[in-house]
C-alpha positions as CSV (number, residue, x, y, z in Angstrom):
1,X,71.6,-154.9,-104.2
2,X,70.7,-156.8,-101.1
3,X,74.3,-156.4,-99.9
4,X,74.2,-152.6,-100.3
5,X,71.0,-152.6,-98.3
6,X,72.6,-154.8,-95.6
7,X,75.6,-152.5,-95.2
8,X,73.4,-149.5,-95.1
9,X,71.2,-151.1,-92.4
10,X,74.4,-151.7,-90.4
11,X,75.0,-148.0,-90.3
12,X,71.3,-147.2,-89.6
13,X,71.2,-149.8,-86.8
14,X,74.1,-148.1,-85.1
15,X,72.4,-144.8,-85.7
16,X,69.0,-145.7,-84.2
17,X,69.9,-148.1,-81.4
18,X,72.7,-147.6,-78.8
19,X,73.9,-144.9,-81.1
20,X,79.7,-139.3,-86.1
21,X,78.0,-136.3,-84.8
22,X,77.7,-135.1,-81.2
23,X,75.1,-132.8,-79.7
24,X,75.0,-131.0,-76.4
25,X,72.4,-129.8,-74.0
26,X,72.8,-126.1,-74.6
27,X,70.0,-125.0,-72.2
28,X,72.3,-125.9,-69.2
29,X,75.2,-123.7,-70.3
30,X,74.4,-120.7,-68.1
31,X,72.7,-122.8,-65.3
32,X,75.1,-122.5,-62.3
33,X,73.1,-125.2,-60.5
34,X,73.7,-127.8,-63.3
35,X,75.9,-130.8,-62.4
36,X,76.9,-131.2,-66.0
37,X,77.9,-127.8,-67.2
38,X,81.4,-129.1,-67.4
39,X,80.4,-131.1,-70.4
40,X,79.9,-127.9,-72.3
41,X,82.9,-126.0,-70.8
42,X,85.5,-127.8,-68.6
43,X,86.2,-124.5,-66.8
44,X,82.7,-124.7,-65.2
45,X,82.3,-126.1,-61.7
46,X,79.3,-128.1,-60.4
47,X,77.6,-126.5,-57.4
48,X,78.1,-129.6,-55.3
49,X,80.1,-132.8,-55.0
50,X,78.0,-135.5,-56.6
51,X,77.7,-139.1,-57.8
52,X,75.5,-139.9,-60.8
53,X,73.0,-142.6,-61.0
54,X,74.3,-145.1,-63.6
55,X,72.6,-144.8,-67.0
56,X,70.3,-142.0,-65.8
57,X,72.8,-139.5,-64.5
58,X,72.6,-137.5,-67.6
59,X,70.4,-139.2,-70.2
60,X,70.3,-137.3,-73.5
61,X,68.7,-138.3,-76.8
62,X,68.1,-136.0,-79.6
63,X,67.7,-135.4,-83.3
64,X,68.7,-132.4,-85.4
65,X,67.6,-131.9,-89.0
66,X,66.4,-129.5,-91.6
67,X,63.6,-131.8,-92.9
68,X,60.8,-133.1,-90.8
69,X,57.9,-135.5,-91.1
70,X,55.6,-132.5,-91.5
71,X,57.5,-131.5,-94.7
72,X,56.5,-134.7,-96.6
73,X,52.9,-135.0,-95.2
74,X,49.9,-133.2,-96.7
75,X,46.2,-132.9,-95.9
76,X,43.9,-133.9,-98.7
77,X,40.1,-134.0,-98.0
78,X,40.7,-134.4,-94.3
79,X,43.2,-137.3,-94.8
80,X,46.9,-137.2,-94.2
81,X,48.9,-138.3,-97.3
82,X,52.5,-138.4,-98.3
83,X,54.2,-136.3,-100.9
84,X,53.8,-139.2,-103.4
85,X,50.0,-139.0,-103.4
86,X,48.7,-138.1,-106.9
87,X,46.6,-135.2,-105.5
88,X,49.9,-133.5,-104.3
89,X,51.5,-131.6,-107.2
90,X,55.3,-131.9,-107.8
91,X,55.6,-128.2,-106.9
92,X,53.8,-128.7,-103.6
93,X,55.7,-131.9,-102.8
94,X,59.1,-130.2,-103.3
95,X,58.3,-126.8,-101.8
96,X,59.6,-127.8,-98.3
97,X,62.5,-129.9,-99.5
98,X,66.0,-128.4,-99.1
99,X,68.9,-128.7,-101.6
100,X,71.0,-130.3,-98.9
101,X,69.1,-132.4,-96.2
102,X,70.8,-133.6,-93.1
103,X,69.9,-135.4,-89.9
104,X,72.1,-135.6,-86.9
105,X,71.2,-138.1,-84.2
106,X,72.9,-138.5,-80.8
107,X,72.6,-140.6,-77.7
108,X,74.7,-140.3,-74.6
109,X,74.5,-141.5,-71.0
110,X,77.0,-142.0,-68.2
111,X,77.9,-145.5,-67.0
112,X,79.7,-144.0,-64.0
113,X,80.2,-140.3,-63.2
114,X,80.9,-137.9,-60.4
115,X,82.5,-134.6,-59.3
116,X,84.3,-133.3,-56.3
117,X,86.2,-130.3,-55.0
118,X,89.9,-131.0,-54.4
119,X,93.5,-129.8,-55.3
120,X,92.4,-126.2,-55.3
121,X,89.8,-126.8,-57.9
122,X,86.9,-128.9,-59.1
123,X,87.4,-132.4,-60.5
124,X,85.2,-134.7,-62.6
125,X,85.4,-138.3,-63.7
126,X,83.1,-140.0,-66.1
127,X,82.7,-143.2,-68.0
128,X,80.2,-142.4,-70.8
129,X,78.5,-144.3,-73.6
130,X,78.4,-142.1,-76.7
131,X,76.9,-142.9,-80.0
132,X,76.7,-140.5,-83.0
133,X,75.1,-140.7,-86.4
134,X,74.1,-138.7,-89.4
135,X,72.3,-138.9,-92.8
136,X,72.9,-136.5,-95.6
137,X,71.2,-136.4,-99.1
138,X,70.1,-133.9,-101.8
139,X,66.8,-132.7,-103.2
140,X,67.0,-134.7,-106.4
141,X,66.1,-137.9,-104.6
142,X,62.6,-136.5,-103.9
143,X,62.4,-135.0,-107.4
144,X,63.2,-138.4,-109.0
145,X,60.6,-140.3,-106.9
146,X,57.9,-137.7,-107.3
147,X,58.4,-136.2,-110.7
148,X,60.3,-138.6,-113.0
149,X,61.0,-136.8,-116.3
150,X,63.5,-136.9,-119.2
151,X,66.2,-134.9,-117.5
152,X,69.4,-135.4,-115.5
153,X,69.3,-136.3,-111.8
154,X,72.3,-135.9,-109.5
155,X,72.0,-138.1,-106.4
156,X,75.7,-137.7,-105.4
157,X,77.1,-136.8,-102.1
158,X,74.6,-138.8,-100.1
159,X,75.9,-140.7,-97.1
160,X,75.1,-142.4,-93.8
161,X,77.6,-142.3,-91.0
162,X,77.5,-143.7,-87.5
163,X,79.9,-144.6,-84.7
164,X,79.8,-145.8,-81.1
165,X,82.4,-145.6,-78.4
166,X,83.0,-145.6,-74.6
167,X,84.6,-142.5,-73.2
168,X,86.7,-142.2,-70.0
169,X,87.0,-138.5,-69.1
170,X,89.1,-136.9,-66.4
171,X,88.5,-133.2,-65.8
172,X,89.9,-130.4,-63.7
173,X,88.7,-126.7,-63.3
174,X,91.0,-124.2,-61.6
175,X,90.5,-120.6,-60.6
176,X,93.7,-118.7,-61.4
177,X,92.7,-115.4,-60.0
178,X,89.6,-113.2,-59.4
179,X,89.1,-113.0,-63.1
180,X,90.3,-116.1,-64.8
181,X,89.0,-119.7,-64.4
182,X,90.4,-122.4,-66.8
183,X,89.7,-126.0,-67.2
184,X,90.6,-129.1,-69.2
185,X,89.4,-132.6,-69.7
186,X,91.4,-135.6,-70.9
187,X,89.4,-138.3,-72.6
188,X,90.3,-141.9,-73.5
189,X,88.1,-143.2,-76.3
190,X,87.4,-146.9,-76.7
191,X,85.9,-147.5,-80.1
192,X,83.1,-150.1,-80.6
193,X,82.2,-149.6,-84.2
194,X,82.1,-147.1,-87.1
195,X,80.3,-147.4,-90.4
196,X,80.1,-145.0,-93.3
197,X,78.2,-145.6,-96.5
198,X,78.4,-143.0,-99.3
199,X,77.4,-142.3,-102.8
200,X,80.3,-140.3,-104.1
201,X,78.8,-140.1,-107.6
202,X,75.4,-141.2,-108.8
203,X,74.2,-139.6,-112.0
204,X,71.0,-140.6,-113.8
205,X,71.0,-139.0,-117.3
206,X,67.5,-139.4,-118.6
207,X,67.5,-136.4,-120.9
208,X,66.7,-138.4,-124.0
209,X,63.7,-140.8,-124.4
210,X,65.9,-143.1,-126.5
211,X,69.1,-143.2,-124.4
212,X,69.5,-143.5,-120.6
213,X,72.9,-143.3,-118.9
214,X,73.7,-144.0,-115.3
215,X,77.0,-143.7,-113.4
216,X,77.3,-144.9,-109.8
217,X,80.3,-144.8,-107.5
218,X,79.5,-146.1,-104.0
219,X,81.7,-147.0,-101.1
220,X,81.1,-148.5,-97.7
221,X,83.8,-148.6,-95.0
222,X,83.2,-150.5,-91.8
223,X,85.5,-150.3,-88.8
224,X,84.2,-153.2,-86.8
225,X,86.2,-155.9,-85.0
226,X,85.3,-159.4,-86.1
227,X,83.6,-158.3,-89.3
228,X,83.6,-161.0,-92.0
229,X,82.5,-160.3,-95.6
230,X,81.7,-163.4,-97.7
231,X,81.9,-163.3,-101.5
232,X,80.2,-165.1,-104.3
233,X,81.1,-165.5,-108.0
234,X,78.6,-163.8,-110.4
235,X,78.4,-165.0,-114.0
236,X,77.3,-163.0,-117.0
237,X,74.5,-164.3,-119.2
238,X,76.8,-163.6,-122.1
239,X,79.4,-166.4,-121.7
240,X,82.0,-164.5,-123.7
241,X,82.2,-162.0,-120.8
242,X,83.0,-164.7,-118.2
243,X,86.7,-164.2,-118.3
244,X,87.7,-165.1,-114.7
245,X,88.4,-168.7,-113.6
246,X,87.9,-170.0,-110.1
247,X,91.3,-171.7,-109.2
248,X,89.5,-174.4,-107.2
249,X,86.5,-175.4,-109.3
250,X,87.8,-174.2,-112.7
251,X,84.4,-172.5,-113.3
252,X,84.4,-169.4,-115.4
253,X,82.8,-166.3,-113.9
254,X,82.6,-162.6,-114.5
255,X,83.1,-160.8,-111.2
256,X,83.1,-161.2,-107.4
257,X,80.3,-159.6,-105.4
258,X,79.6,-159.3,-101.7
259,X,77.2,-162.0,-100.6
260,X,76.9,-162.1,-96.7
261,X,78.2,-160.0,-93.8
262,X,78.8,-161.6,-90.4
263,X,80.3,-160.5,-87.1
264,X,82.2,-163.4,-85.7
265,X,83.3,-161.8,-82.5
266,X,83.1,-158.6,-80.4
267,X,85.8,-156.5,-78.9
268,X,87.7,-153.2,-79.0
269,X,87.6,-151.9,-82.5
270,X,89.8,-148.9,-81.9
271,X,91.4,-146.5,-79.4
272,X,91.8,-142.8,-79.3
273,X,92.2,-139.7,-77.2
274,X,90.6,-136.2,-77.0
275,X,90.8,-133.0,-75.1
276,X,88.2,-130.5,-73.9
277,X,89.6,-127.0,-73.2
278,X,87.8,-124.1,-71.6
279,X,88.1,-120.7,-70.0
280,X,85.9,-118.1,-68.2
281,X,86.7,-114.4,-67.6
282,X,84.8,-112.3,-65.0
283,X,84.7,-108.6,-65.8
284,X,83.8,-107.8,-62.2
285,X,86.1,-104.7,-61.9
286,X,84.9,-103.2,-65.2
287,X,81.3,-104.4,-65.5
288,X,80.0,-106.2,-62.4
289,X,77.9,-109.2,-63.4
290,X,79.4,-109.7,-66.8
291,X,81.3,-112.9,-67.8
292,X,82.6,-114.3,-71.0
293,X,83.5,-117.9,-71.7
294,X,85.0,-120.1,-74.5
295,X,85.4,-123.8,-74.9
296,X,86.6,-126.3,-77.5
297,X,85.3,-129.9,-77.1
298,X,86.4,-133.2,-78.6
299,X,89.8,-132.2,-79.9
300,X,90.8,-135.7,-80.7
301,X,90.5,-138.9,-82.8
302,X,90.0,-142.6,-82.7
303,X,92.4,-145.0,-84.5
304,X,90.4,-148.0,-85.8
305,X,92.3,-151.2,-86.1
306,X,90.6,-152.5,-89.2
307,X,88.9,-150.9,-92.2
308,X,86.8,-153.3,-94.3
309,X,86.0,-151.6,-97.6
310,X,83.5,-152.6,-100.3
311,X,82.7,-150.6,-103.4
312,X,80.9,-151.0,-106.7
313,X,82.7,-151.2,-110.0
314,X,81.7,-147.7,-111.1
315,X,81.1,-148.7,-114.7
316,X,78.9,-146.5,-116.9
317,X,75.5,-148.0,-117.8
318,X,74.0,-147.1,-121.1
319,X,70.6,-148.2,-122.4
320,X,69.6,-147.2,-125.9
321,X,66.8,-149.6,-126.4
322,X,66.7,-153.2,-127.8
323,X,68.4,-153.3,-131.2
324,X,68.0,-155.6,-134.2
325,X,65.7,-158.1,-132.3
326,X,65.5,-161.6,-133.7
327,X,62.4,-163.7,-133.1
328,X,64.0,-167.1,-132.8
329,X,66.7,-168.2,-130.3
330,X,70.0,-169.5,-131.5
331,X,70.6,-166.7,-134.0
332,X,74.3,-166.1,-134.7
333,X,74.3,-162.5,-133.7
334,X,72.7,-163.3,-130.3
335,X,70.1,-160.5,-130.8
336,X,67.0,-162.3,-129.5
337,X,64.8,-160.3,-127.1
338,X,65.4,-162.8,-124.4
339,X,69.2,-162.6,-124.7
340,X,69.1,-158.8,-124.8
341,X,66.9,-158.6,-121.7
342,X,69.4,-161.0,-119.9
343,X,72.3,-158.8,-121.0
344,X,70.5,-155.7,-119.8
345,X,70.0,-157.4,-116.4
346,X,73.8,-158.1,-116.3
347,X,74.7,-154.5,-117.0
348,X,72.3,-153.2,-114.4
349,X,73.8,-155.6,-111.9
350,X,77.2,-154.3,-112.8
351,X,76.0,-150.8,-111.8
352,X,75.2,-151.6,-108.2
353,X,77.0,-154.8,-107.3
354,X,79.6,-154.3,-104.5
355,X,83.1,-155.9,-104.6
356,X,85.0,-156.7,-101.4
357,X,88.3,-154.9,-101.3
358,X,89.2,-156.6,-98.0
359,X,90.7,-155.2,-94.9
360,X,92.6,-152.0,-95.8
361,X,94.4,-151.8,-92.4
362,X,94.0,-149.2,-89.7
363,X,92.4,-145.8,-90.1
364,X,92.2,-142.7,-88.0
365,X,89.3,-140.3,-87.9
366,X,88.3,-137.3,-85.8
367,X,85.1,-137.3,-83.8
368,X,84.2,-133.7,-84.6
369,X,85.0,-130.5,-82.8
370,X,82.5,-128.2,-80.9
371,X,83.2,-124.5,-80.2
372,X,81.1,-122.7,-77.6
373,X,81.3,-118.9,-77.1
374,X,79.2,-117.5,-74.2
375,X,78.5,-114.1,-72.7
376,X,76.3,-113.8,-69.6
377,X,75.1,-110.8,-67.5
378,X,73.5,-110.8,-64.0
379,X,71.3,-107.9,-63.1
380,X,73.1,-105.7,-60.5
381,X,69.9,-104.9,-58.6
382,X,68.7,-108.5,-58.7
383,X,71.4,-111.1,-59.5
384,X,69.0,-114.0,-59.3
385,X,68.1,-113.3,-62.9
386,X,70.9,-113.7,-65.5
387,X,70.8,-113.4,-69.3
388,X,73.1,-115.4,-71.5
389,X,74.0,-115.5,-75.2
390,X,75.6,-118.7,-76.5
391,X,77.1,-119.4,-79.9
392,X,77.7,-123.0,-80.7
393,X,79.4,-124.4,-83.9
394,X,80.0,-128.0,-84.6
395,X,82.7,-128.8,-87.2
396,X,82.0,-132.2,-88.8
397,X,82.2,-132.2,-92.6
398,X,78.7,-132.6,-94.1
399,X,77.2,-132.4,-90.7
400,X,78.6,-129.0,-89.6
401,X,76.1,-126.8,-87.9
402,X,75.8,-123.5,-86.0
403,X,73.3,-122.1,-83.5
404,X,72.9,-118.9,-81.6
405,X,70.8,-119.1,-78.4
406,X,69.6,-116.4,-75.9
407,X,68.5,-117.5,-72.5
408,X,66.9,-116.1,-69.3
409,X,68.0,-117.9,-66.1
410,X,66.3,-117.6,-62.8
411,X,67.7,-119.0,-59.5
412,X,65.5,-117.9,-56.6
413,X,67.5,-120.0,-54.1
414,X,70.7,-122.1,-54.0
415,X,68.9,-125.4,-54.6
416,X,66.6,-124.6,-57.5
417,X,67.0,-122.9,-60.8
418,X,65.3,-122.8,-64.2
419,X,65.6,-121.1,-67.6
420,X,63.9,-120.5,-70.9
421,X,65.7,-119.9,-74.1
422,X,65.3,-119.5,-77.8
423,X,67.6,-119.7,-80.7
424,X,68.2,-119.7,-84.5
425,X,70.7,-121.6,-86.6
426,X,71.3,-124.1,-89.3
427,X,68.2,-126.1,-88.5
428,X,65.9,-123.2,-88.0
429,X,64.4,-121.6,-84.9
430,X,64.2,-123.4,-81.5
431,X,62.7,-123.0,-78.1
432,X,64.4,-124.6,-75.0
433,X,63.9,-124.8,-71.3
434,X,65.3,-126.5,-68.2
435,X,64.2,-127.2,-64.6
436,X,66.9,-128.2,-62.0
437,X,66.4,-129.2,-58.3
438,X,69.5,-130.0,-56.3
439,X,69.1,-130.0,-52.5
440,X,71.4,-132.1,-50.3
441,X,71.2,-135.7,-51.3
442,X,69.2,-135.6,-54.4
443,X,69.3,-133.9,-57.8
444,X,66.7,-134.1,-60.6
445,X,66.8,-132.1,-63.8
446,X,64.8,-132.2,-67.1
447,X,64.8,-130.0,-70.2
448,X,64.7,-129.7,-73.9
449,X,66.8,-127.7,-76.4
450,X,64.2,-128.2,-79.1
451,X,60.7,-128.3,-77.8
452,X,58.2,-130.0,-80.1
453,X,54.4,-129.2,-79.9
454,X,52.9,-131.3,-82.7
455,X,53.3,-135.0,-83.3
456,X,52.2,-137.6,-85.8
457,X,51.1,-141.1,-85.0
458,X,52.6,-142.9,-83.1
459,X,54.0,-139.9,-81.2
460,X,56.6,-138.9,-83.8
461,X,57.5,-135.2,-83.8
462,X,56.5,-133.4,-87.1
463,X,59.7,-131.4,-86.9
464,X,63.1,-133.1,-87.0
465,X,64.5,-130.9,-84.2
466,X,63.5,-132.7,-81.0
467,X,65.4,-133.8,-77.9
468,X,65.1,-134.5,-74.2
469,X,67.6,-134.5,-71.4
470,X,67.0,-135.7,-67.9
471,X,69.0,-137.0,-65.0
472,X,69.2,-138.1,-61.4
473,X,72.3,-137.5,-59.3
474,X,73.1,-137.7,-55.6
475,X,74.8,-134.6,-54.3
476,X,77.0,-135.3,-51.3
477,X,77.7,-131.7,-50.2
478,X,75.7,-128.6,-49.5
479,X,74.9,-126.4,-52.6
480,X,76.9,-123.3,-53.0
481,X,75.3,-120.0,-52.1
482,X,74.0,-118.2,-55.1
């Protein structure tokens, strides 16, 4: 069991530290003064040539989810308690829990970035640290912990996934004519680590008070350079089941289990490539002020050099009570209570013990694809105010999500702009905003896609949709006239 926890913690550590599942700062999509709009659509140009401040040029950290801290906390007699408190009924405890719960965490920041006008277009270069992570699990997990009854519980399809890589991105935006602007970005991906732990099948059949059945199929795949998995030999208490023989010591044992996990060295774990593609169409002849845009981001993959796999035996566990118990030890049928308890312990260990399948060789995985569709309209009588509608869809298996966002953008001069926006999607309603100041020589911006208003101690948002983006850049040219 400790091994399973260790491997899961490896995934969580990638998820929660320098953190597959990317987010984006959608509030900046229609902000023409933003230096980083090209991250959402490579056809967009920045308003100035610029150099980013390392690590703070575009710092973004965020969490998406459909289950928040506030969904599992309750007020009882003026005190905040968890859903496990006896005064919270099972119906109350499960009322805010979804059938499928997911969290998507993302952290990204440029190590080096900049943009400049040349070659009849606008060009960008960036070396970025990107980490992605997600957790996915069902409602039965809460039902089991809160309301244990004689019925079946299905805890399948739960997983934790995380990956980290460095991205070298080269982009170019080009205006073809008065209507069309297109752009593309070529990305080279240098993989650091990827871990995925999943319960493909976990069934607890407790429908009978006299017979309990459990089935567990779990698998962990780690794509990490220098990962070393050490084994140990486990023996059954029932000696007749110890059928394997250690070729060195001659000792009889029952099965191998994972004992320790070490990383003996660091280095490049994988390499890949991806493309961003985008286009903007200006309807100036037909409807002045109307534009439409489309982009596809992260069309690519990473090939990992190694794939260390561990999984459990997947044997069915059946407990139908202690049978024909003998009082004294040494009985011929081995039915003493002590022996039956020992054998029960062996069978439970069989359920969750992980076996090392070794390095399965290289493996290739996508990093998820994002599609953005945007429509914006500037008021003919006062084009400093523009309205925008953005549809974003992220395709990533269990972590796929969609969001529709309406924004109002205001640019009173060519060095300052702001917006407010609201949306609805997979993770519920959201409220966003952005402030952006970019005179010659200095740029500072700050904003949120999911603004949070209530927090628990110590400053933890009660809702799981929360993020913040800020950055400092150094423009080296005059801002374009709005």
